[in-house]
Jmol script that loads the backbone (N, CA, C; Angstrom):
load data "model"
ATOM      1  N   MET A   1      20.232  82.645  67.791  1.00  0.00           N
ATOM      2  CA  MET A   1      20.017  83.965  67.250  1.00  0.00           C
ATOM      3  C   MET A   1      20.555  84.996  68.235  1.00  0.00           C
ATOM      4  N   THR A   2      21.351  85.945  67.751  1.00  0.00           N
ATOM      5  CA  THR A   2      21.920  87.000  68.565  1.00  0.00           C
ATOM      6  C   THR A   2      21.282  88.328  68.187  1.00  0.00           C
ATOM      7  N   THR A   3      20.906  89.120  69.198  1.00  0.00           N
ATOM      8  CA  THR A   3      20.368  90.448  68.947  1.00  0.00           C
ATOM      9  C   THR A   3      21.149  91.467  69.759  1.00  0.00           C
ATOM     10  N   THR A   4      21.278  92.664  69.221  1.00  0.00           N
ATOM     11  CA  THR A   4      21.939  93.766  69.902  1.00  0.00           C
ATOM     12  C   THR A   4      20.877  94.730  70.385  1.00  0.00           C
ATOM     13  N   SER A   5      21.087  95.280  71.559  1.00  0.00           N
ATOM     14  CA  SER A   5      20.100  96.175  72.168  1.00  0.00           C
ATOM     15  C   SER A   5      20.371  97.626  71.823  1.00  0.00           C
ATOM     16  N   LYS A   6      19.313  98.356  71.516  1.00  0.00           N
ATOM     17  CA  LYS A   6      19.413  99.802  71.338  1.00  0.00           C
ATOM     18  C   LYS A   6      19.473 100.487  72.699  1.00  0.00           C
ATOM     19  N   ASN A   7      18.893  99.861  73.722  1.00  0.00           N
ATOM     20  CA  ASN A   7      18.830 100.448  75.057  1.00  0.00           C
ATOM     21  C   ASN A   7      20.111 100.273  75.862  1.00  0.00           C
ATOM     22  N   PHE A   8      20.887  99.242  75.543  1.00  0.00           N
ATOM     23  CA  PHE A   8      22.099  98.936  76.301  1.00  0.00           C
ATOM     24  C   PHE A   8      23.268  98.772  75.335  1.00  0.00           C
ATOM     25  N   PRO A   9      23.976  99.861  75.006  1.00  0.00           N
ATOM     26  CA  PRO A   9      25.101  99.766  74.059  1.00  0.00           C
ATOM     27  C   PRO A   9      26.157  98.775  74.535  1.00  0.00           C
ATOM     28  N   GLY A  10      26.682  98.010  73.608  1.00  0.00           N
ATOM     29  CA  GLY A  10      27.714  97.036  73.928  1.00  0.00           C
ATOM     30  C   GLY A  10      27.195  95.723  74.465  1.00  0.00           C
ATOM     31  N   VAL A  11      25.868  95.558  74.490  1.00  0.00           N
ATOM     32  CA  VAL A  11      25.266  94.339  75.012  1.00  0.00           C
ATOM     33  C   VAL A  11      24.515  93.626  73.901  1.00  0.00           C
ATOM     34  N   GLU A  12      24.648  92.325  73.902  1.00  0.00           N
ATOM     35  CA  GLU A  12      23.869  91.509  72.970  1.00  0.00           C
ATOM     36  C   GLU A  12      23.317  90.300  73.707  1.00  0.00           C
ATOM     37  N   TRP A  13      22.260  89.729  73.166  1.00  0.00           N
ATOM     38  CA  TRP A  13      21.623  88.570  73.767  1.00  0.00           C
ATOM     39  C   TRP A  13      21.586  87.430  72.773  1.00  0.00           C
ATOM     40  N   VAL A  14      21.903  86.251  73.259  1.00  0.00           N
ATOM     41  CA  VAL A  14      21.772  85.026  72.477  1.00  0.00           C
ATOM     42  C   VAL A  14      20.533  84.334  73.010  1.00  0.00           C
ATOM     43  N   LYS A  15      19.557  84.125  72.154  1.00  0.00           N
ATOM     44  CA  LYS A  15      18.275  83.564  72.569  1.00  0.00           C
ATOM     45  C   LYS A  15      18.465  82.233  73.278  1.00  0.00           C
ATOM     46  N   ALA A  16      17.857  82.121  74.446  1.00  0.00           N
ATOM     47  CA  ALA A  16      17.888  80.879  75.223  1.00  0.00           C
ATOM     48  C   ALA A  16      16.848  79.914  74.657  1.00  0.00           C
ATOM     49  N   THR A  17      17.050  78.640  74.866  1.00  0.00           N
ATOM     50  CA  THR A  17      16.128  77.635  74.344  1.00  0.00           C
ATOM     51  C   THR A  17      14.891  77.473  75.211  1.00  0.00           C
ATOM     52  N   ALA A  18      14.928  78.016  76.428  1.00  0.00           N
ATOM     53  CA  ALA A  18      13.778  77.909  77.338  1.00  0.00           C
ATOM     54  C   ALA A  18      13.688  79.172  78.180  1.00  0.00           C
ATOM     55  N   ASP A  19      12.493  79.448  78.708  1.00  0.00           N
ATOM     56  CA  ASP A  19      12.328  80.586  79.607  1.00  0.00           C
ATOM     57  C   ASP A  19      13.090  80.315  80.895  1.00  0.00           C
ATOM     58  N   PHE A  20      13.967  81.233  81.269  1.00  0.00           N
ATOM     59  CA  PHE A  20      14.751  81.030  82.482  1.00  0.00           C
ATOM     60  C   PHE A  20      14.221  81.846  83.651  1.00  0.00           C
ATOM     61  N   ILE A  21      13.169  82.633  83.412  1.00  0.00           N
ATOM     62  CA  ILE A  21      12.445  83.308  84.483  1.00  0.00           C
ATOM     63  C   ILE A  21      10.966  83.009  84.304  1.00  0.00           C
ATOM     64  N   GLN A  22      10.335  82.588  85.385  1.00  0.00           N
ATOM     65  CA  GLN A  22       8.903  82.334  85.374  1.00  0.00           C
ATOM     66  C   GLN A  22       8.307  82.881  86.671  1.00  0.00           C
ATOM     67  N   VAL A  23       7.001  83.093  86.672  1.00  0.00           N
ATOM     68  CA  VAL A  23       6.308  83.579  87.859  1.00  0.00           C
ATOM     69  C   VAL A  23       5.304  82.520  88.301  1.00  0.00           C
ATOM     70  N   ASP A  24       5.361  82.167  89.572  1.00  0.00           N
ATOM     71  CA  ASP A  24       4.401  81.231  90.161  1.00  0.00           C
ATOM     72  C   ASP A  24       3.166  82.037  90.556  1.00  0.00           C
ATOM     73  N   ASP A  25       2.096  81.910  89.781  1.00  0.00           N
ATOM     74  CA  ASP A  25       0.866  82.671  90.032  1.00  0.00           C
ATOM     75  C   ASP A  25       0.294  82.429  91.423  1.00  0.00           C
ATOM     76  N   GLY A  26       0.468  81.233  91.938  1.00  0.00           N
ATOM     77  CA  GLY A  26      -0.058  80.902  93.255  1.00  0.00           C
ATOM     78  C   GLY A  26       0.635  81.652  94.377  1.00  0.00           C
ATOM     79  N   LYS A  27       1.860  82.078  94.147  1.00  0.00           N
ATOM     80  CA  LYS A  27       2.616  82.806  95.165  1.00  0.00           C
ATOM     81  C   LYS A  27       2.647  84.313  94.922  1.00  0.00           C
ATOM     82  N   CYS A  28       2.477  84.739  93.683  1.00  0.00           N
ATOM     83  CA  CYS A  28       2.597  86.158  93.326  1.00  0.00           C
ATOM     84  C   CYS A  28       1.439  86.961  93.914  1.00  0.00           C
ATOM     85  N   SER A  29       1.790  88.054  94.616  1.00  0.00           N
ATOM     86  CA  SER A  29       0.777  88.936  95.202  1.00  0.00           C
ATOM     87  C   SER A  29       0.503  90.153  94.326  1.00  0.00           C
ATOM     88  N   GLY A  30       1.303  90.331  93.277  1.00  0.00           N
ATOM     89  CA  GLY A  30       1.146  91.507  92.427  1.00  0.00           C
ATOM     90  C   GLY A  30       1.740  92.765  93.036  1.00  0.00           C
ATOM     91  N   CYS A  31       2.688  92.624  93.952  1.00  0.00           N
ATOM     92  CA  CYS A  31       3.278  93.766  94.654  1.00  0.00           C
ATOM     93  C   CYS A  31       4.117  94.665  93.735  1.00  0.00           C
ATOM     94  N   ALA A  32       4.581  94.127  92.618  1.00  0.00           N
ATOM     95  CA  ALA A  32       5.366  94.851  91.609  1.00  0.00           C
ATOM     96  C   ALA A  32       6.808  95.136  92.024  1.00  0.00           C
ATOM     97  N   ASP A  33       7.302  94.498  93.073  1.00  0.00           N
ATOM     98  CA  ASP A  33       8.703  94.692  93.442  1.00  0.00           C
ATOM     99  C   ASP A  33       9.637  94.262  92.305  1.00  0.00           C
ATOM    100  N   CYS A  34       9.281  93.210  91.594  1.00  0.00           N
ATOM    101  CA  CYS A  34      10.104  92.738  90.476  1.00  0.00           C
ATOM    102  C   CYS A  34      10.208  93.805  89.387  1.00  0.00           C
ATOM    103  N   ILE A  35       9.126  94.533  89.150  1.00  0.00           N
ATOM    104  CA  ILE A  35       9.120  95.601  88.158  1.00  0.00           C
ATOM    105  C   ILE A  35      10.035  96.738  88.610  1.00  0.00           C
ATOM    106  N   LYS A  36       9.992  97.047  89.886  1.00  0.00           N
ATOM    107  CA  LYS A  36      10.783  98.158  90.419  1.00  0.00           C
ATOM    108  C   LYS A  36      12.279  97.914  90.300  1.00  0.00           C
ATOM    109  N   VAL A  37      12.734  96.665  90.419  1.00  0.00           N
ATOM    110  CA  VAL A  37      14.175  96.386  90.393  1.00  0.00           C
ATOM    111  C   VAL A  37      14.701  95.975  89.029  1.00  0.00           C
ATOM    112  N   CYS A  38      13.840  95.646  88.104  1.00  0.00           N
ATOM    113  CA  CYS A  38      14.285  95.136  86.800  1.00  0.00           C
ATOM    114  C   CYS A  38      14.718  96.286  85.885  1.00  0.00           C
ATOM    115  N   LEU A  39      16.011  96.386  85.638  1.00  0.00           N
ATOM    116  CA  LEU A  39      16.551  97.447  84.788  1.00  0.00           C
ATOM    117  C   LEU A  39      16.162  97.283  83.326  1.00  0.00           C
ATOM    118  N   ALA A  40      15.840  96.074  82.924  1.00  0.00           N
ATOM    119  CA  ALA A  40      15.533  95.801  81.517  1.00  0.00           C
ATOM    120  C   ALA A  40      14.039  95.845  81.211  1.00  0.00           C
ATOM    121  N   GLY A  41      13.205  96.024  82.216  1.00  0.00           N
ATOM    122  CA  GLY A  41      11.764  96.098  81.974  1.00  0.00           C
ATOM    123  C   GLY A  41      11.169  94.787  81.497  1.00  0.00           C
ATOM    124  N   CYS A  42      11.565  93.704  82.125  1.00  0.00           N
ATOM    125  CA  CYS A  42      11.122  92.369  81.706  1.00  0.00           C
ATOM    126  C   CYS A  42       9.747  91.978  82.241  1.00  0.00           C
ATOM    127  N   PHE A  43       9.167  92.769  83.145  1.00  0.00           N
ATOM    128  CA  PHE A  43       7.917  92.398  83.794  1.00  0.00           C
ATOM    129  C   PHE A  43       6.832  93.446  83.590  1.00  0.00           C
ATOM    130  N   LYS A  44       5.595  93.022  83.757  1.00  0.00           N
ATOM    131  CA  LYS A  44       4.451  93.922  83.876  1.00  0.00           C
ATOM    132  C   LYS A  44       3.430  93.227  84.773  1.00  0.00           C
ATOM    133  N   ILE A  45       2.506  94.009  85.306  1.00  0.00           N
ATOM    134  CA  ILE A  45       1.417  93.450  86.105  1.00  0.00           C
ATOM    135  C   ILE A  45       0.219  93.293  85.189  1.00  0.00           C
ATOM    136  N   GLU A  46      -0.331  92.104  85.186  1.00  0.00           N
ATOM    137  CA  GLU A  46      -1.496  91.787  84.356  1.00  0.00           C
ATOM    138  C   GLU A  46      -2.452  90.946  85.184  1.00  0.00           C
ATOM    139  N   ASN A  47      -3.681  91.400  85.296  1.00  0.00           N
ATOM    140  CA  ASN A  47      -4.685  90.704  86.109  1.00  0.00           C
ATOM    141  C   ASN A  47      -4.203  90.477  87.543  1.00  0.00           C
ATOM    142  N   GLY A  48      -3.489  91.467  88.084  1.00  0.00           N
ATOM    143  CA  GLY A  48      -3.057  91.415  89.469  1.00  0.00           C
ATOM    144  C   GLY A  48      -1.856  90.531  89.744  1.00  0.00           C
ATOM    145  N   LYS A  49      -1.185  90.049  88.705  1.00  0.00           N
ATOM    146  CA  LYS A  49      -0.008  89.179  88.868  1.00  0.00           C
ATOM    147  C   LYS A  49       1.121  89.672  87.979  1.00  0.00           C
ATOM    148  N   ALA A  50       2.350  89.424  88.396  1.00  0.00           N
ATOM    149  CA  ALA A  50       3.508  89.762  87.565  1.00  0.00           C
ATOM    150  C   ALA A  50       3.568  88.805  86.386  1.00  0.00           C
ATOM    151  N   ARG A  51       3.949  89.340  85.247  1.00  0.00           N
ATOM    152  CA  ARG A  51       4.124  88.546  84.031  1.00  0.00           C
ATOM    153  C   ARG A  51       5.466  88.894  83.413  1.00  0.00           C
ATOM    154  N   VAL A  52       6.186  87.894  82.937  1.00  0.00           N
ATOM    155  CA  VAL A  52       7.424  88.114  82.203  1.00  0.00           C
ATOM    156  C   VAL A  52       7.026  88.466  80.775  1.00  0.00           C
ATOM    157  N   THR A  53       7.457  89.631  80.325  1.00  0.00           N
ATOM    158  CA  THR A  53       7.065  90.083  78.998  1.00  0.00           C
ATOM    159  C   THR A  53       8.220  90.180  78.021  1.00  0.00           C
ATOM    160  N   ASN A  54       9.457  90.216  78.546  1.00  0.00           N
ATOM    161  CA  ASN A  54      10.584  90.440  77.655  1.00  0.00           C
ATOM    162  C   ASN A  54      11.860  89.838  78.224  1.00  0.00           C
ATOM    163  N   LEU A  55      12.134  88.598  77.910  1.00  0.00           N
ATOM    164  CA  LEU A  55      13.396  88.001  78.339  1.00  0.00           C
ATOM    165  C   LEU A  55      14.533  88.391  77.411  1.00  0.00           C
ATOM    166  N   GLY A  56      14.204  88.979  76.286  1.00  0.00           N
ATOM    167  CA  GLY A  56      15.206  89.326  75.284  1.00  0.00           C
ATOM    168  C   GLY A  56      16.189  90.387  75.718  1.00  0.00           C
ATOM    169  N   GLU A  57      15.937  91.082  76.818  1.00  0.00           N
ATOM    170  CA  GLU A  57      16.889  92.058  77.313  1.00  0.00           C
ATOM    171  C   GLU A  57      17.219  91.839  78.785  1.00  0.00           C
ATOM    172  N   CYS A  58      16.895  90.667  79.299  1.00  0.00           N
ATOM    173  CA  CYS A  58      17.203  90.334  80.689  1.00  0.00           C
ATOM    174  C   CYS A  58      18.715  90.358  80.900  1.00  0.00           C
ATOM    175  N   MET A  59      19.138  91.056  81.945  1.00  0.00           N
ATOM    176  CA  MET A  59      20.563  91.171  82.244  1.00  0.00           C
ATOM    177  C   MET A  59      21.042  90.092  83.209  1.00  0.00           C
ATOM    178  N   GLU A  60      20.169  89.155  83.535  1.00  0.00           N
ATOM    179  CA  GLU A  60      20.505  87.995  84.368  1.00  0.00           C
ATOM    180  C   GLU A  60      21.103  88.383  85.713  1.00  0.00           C
ATOM    181  N   CYS A  61      20.623  89.483  86.269  1.00  0.00           N
ATOM    182  CA  CYS A  61      21.129  89.947  87.561  1.00  0.00           C
ATOM    183  C   CYS A  61      20.455  89.226  88.724  1.00  0.00           C
ATOM    184  N   ALA A  62      19.302  88.618  88.470  1.00  0.00           N
ATOM    185  CA  ALA A  62      18.519  87.890  89.470  1.00  0.00           C
ATOM    186  C   ALA A  62      17.920  88.804  90.534  1.00  0.00           C
ATOM    187  N   SER A  63      17.897  90.110  90.293  1.00  0.00           N
ATOM    188  CA  SER A  63      17.296  91.034  91.264  1.00  0.00           C
ATOM    189  C   SER A  63      15.835  90.703  91.516  1.00  0.00           C
ATOM    190  N   CYS A  64      15.118  90.307  90.481  1.00  0.00           N
ATOM    191  CA  CYS A  64      13.701  89.949  90.637  1.00  0.00           C
ATOM    192  C   CYS A  64      13.541  88.784  91.606  1.00  0.00           C
ATOM    193  N   TRP A  65      14.412  87.821  91.483  1.00  0.00           N
ATOM    194  CA  TRP A  65      14.379  86.636  92.342  1.00  0.00           C
ATOM    195  C   TRP A  65      14.725  87.007  93.786  1.00  0.00           C
ATOM    196  N   TYR A  66      15.763  87.839  93.955  1.00  0.00           N
ATOM    197  CA  TYR A  66      16.190  88.245  95.295  1.00  0.00           C
ATOM    198  C   TYR A  66      15.137  89.090  96.005  1.00  0.00           C
ATOM    199  N   ILE A  67      14.469  89.975  95.276  1.00  0.00           N
ATOM    200  CA  ILE A  67      13.552  90.935  95.892  1.00  0.00           C
ATOM    201  C   ILE A  67      12.204  90.315  96.265  1.00  0.00           C
ATOM    202  N   CYS A  68      11.827  89.230  95.628  1.00  0.00           N
ATOM    203  CA  CYS A  68      10.484  88.669  95.813  1.00  0.00           C
ATOM    204  C   CYS A  68      10.354  87.960  97.165  1.00  0.00           C
ATOM    205  N   GLU A  69       9.683  88.624  98.095  1.00  0.00           N
ATOM    206  CA  GLU A  69       9.516  88.069  99.440  1.00  0.00           C
ATOM    207  C   GLU A  69       8.633  86.826  99.462  1.00  0.00           C
ATOM    208  N   ARG A  70       7.770  86.682  98.473  1.00  0.00           N
ATOM    209  CA  ARG A  70       6.860  85.532  98.424  1.00  0.00           C
ATOM    210  C   ARG A  70       7.446  84.350  97.655  1.00  0.00           C
ATOM    211  N   GLU A  71       8.680  84.508  97.160  1.00  0.00           N
ATOM    212  CA  GLU A  71       9.368  83.454  96.389  1.00  0.00           C
ATOM    213  C   GLU A  71       8.559  83.023  95.173  1.00  0.00           C
ATOM    214  N   ALA A  72       7.942  84.006  94.518  1.00  0.00           N
ATOM    215  CA  ALA A  72       7.117  83.722  93.337  1.00  0.00           C
ATOM    216  C   ALA A  72       7.921  83.704  92.043  1.00  0.00           C
ATOM    217  N   ILE A  73       9.143  84.230  92.081  1.00  0.00           N
ATOM    218  CA  ILE A  73       9.982  84.248  90.878  1.00  0.00           C
ATOM    219  C   ILE A  73      10.810  82.968  90.835  1.00  0.00           C
ATOM    220  N   ILE A  74      10.705  82.279  89.743  1.00  0.00           N
ATOM    221  CA  ILE A  74      11.499  81.067  89.508  1.00  0.00           C
ATOM    222  C   ILE A  74      12.579  81.473  88.508  1.00  0.00           C
ATOM    223  N   PHE A  75      13.821  81.484  88.955  1.00  0.00           N
ATOM    224  CA  PHE A  75      14.931  81.999  88.154  1.00  0.00           C
ATOM    225  C   PHE A  75      16.023  80.952  88.046  1.00  0.00           C
ATOM    226  N   SER A  76      16.499  80.738  86.851  1.00  0.00           N
ATOM    227  CA  SER A  76      17.683  79.904  86.630  1.00  0.00           C
ATOM    228  C   SER A  76      18.466  80.523  85.488  1.00  0.00           C
ATOM    229  N   TRP A  77      19.754  80.620  85.627  1.00  0.00           N
ATOM    230  CA  TRP A  77      20.546  81.218  84.562  1.00  0.00           C
ATOM    231  C   TRP A  77      20.422  80.370  83.304  1.00  0.00           C
ATOM    232  N   PRO A  78      20.415  81.025  82.129  1.00  0.00           N
ATOM    233  CA  PRO A  78      20.308  80.260  80.883  1.00  0.00           C
ATOM    234  C   PRO A  78      21.517  79.356  80.689  1.00  0.00           C
ATOM    235  N   GLU A  79      21.326  78.338  79.887  1.00  0.00           N
ATOM    236  CA  GLU A  79      22.434  77.414  79.599  1.00  0.00           C
ATOM    237  C   GLU A  79      23.594  78.177  78.973  1.00  0.00           C
ATOM    238  N   GLY A  80      24.796  77.656  79.154  1.00  0.00           N
ATOM    239  CA  GLY A  80      25.997  78.279  78.614  1.00  0.00           C
ATOM    240  C   GLY A  80      25.857  78.633  77.142  1.00  0.00           C
ATOM    241  N   GLY A  81      26.343  79.810  76.793  1.00  0.00           N
ATOM    242  CA  GLY A  81      26.285  80.253  75.406  1.00  0.00           C
ATOM    243  C   GLY A  81      25.025  81.026  75.065  1.00  0.00           C
ATOM    244  N   ALA A  82      24.071  81.107  76.003  1.00  0.00           N
ATOM    245  CA  ALA A  82      22.824  81.836  75.770  1.00  0.00           C
ATOM    246  C   ALA A  82      22.749  82.994  76.757  1.00  0.00           C
ATOM    247  N   GLY A  83      21.847  83.930  76.474  1.00  0.00           N
ATOM    248  CA  GLY A  83      21.589  85.023  77.377  1.00  0.00           C
ATOM    249  C   GLY A  83      22.456  86.243  77.153  1.00  0.00           C
ATOM    250  N   PHE A  84      22.678  86.988  78.203  1.00  0.00           N
ATOM    251  CA  PHE A  84      23.353  88.275  78.223  1.00  0.00           C
ATOM    252  C   PHE A  84      24.849  88.138  77.907  1.00  0.00           C
ATOM    253  N   ARG A  85      25.333  88.986  76.983  1.00  0.00           N
ATOM    254  CA  ARG A  85      26.772  89.073  76.712  1.00  0.00           C
ATOM    255  C   ARG A  85      27.128  90.539  76.540  1.00  0.00           C
ATOM    256  N   THR A  86      28.277  90.903  77.065  1.00  0.00           N
ATOM    257  CA  THR A  86      28.735  92.282  76.912  1.00  0.00           C
ATOM    258  C   THR A  86      30.108  92.312  76.287  1.00  0.00           C
ATOM    259  N   ARG A  87      30.343  93.321  75.490  1.00  0.00           N
ATOM    260  CA  ARG A  87      31.654  93.482  74.855  1.00  0.00           C
ATOM    261  C   ARG A  87      32.634  94.224  75.742  1.00  0.00           C
ATOM    262  N   PHE A  88      32.155  94.728  76.867  1.00  0.00           N
ATOM    263  CA  PHE A  88      33.008  95.562  77.713  1.00  0.00           C
ATOM    264  C   PHE A  88      33.385  94.887  79.025  1.00  0.00           C
ATOM    265  N   GLY A  89      33.439  93.570  79.043  1.00  0.00           N
ATOM    266  CA  GLY A  89      33.915  92.851  80.208  1.00  0.00           C
ATOM    267  C   GLY A  89      32.855  92.445  81.119  1.00  0.00           C
TER     268      GLY A  89
END
end "model"
wireframe off; spacefill off
backbone 0.3
color backbone group
């Protein structure tokens, strides 16, 4: 299934078959750094921990993974043919 974003013109997403971003609750401190760097708003803090709420607009930049000092973000790019696609290169 392909969806086009109202927030990001020229971008569409092909639904991945599995979650490619997860949060390890045991490592997450709830610092919200992942929220601060995520341009697509894929995270929120719930019960003191980060939660992935919207993979449907993830830009696959891996900023959440890079910024997390506690290594609580588990990130893997979606399988080929899924995820972020842009018409502008």
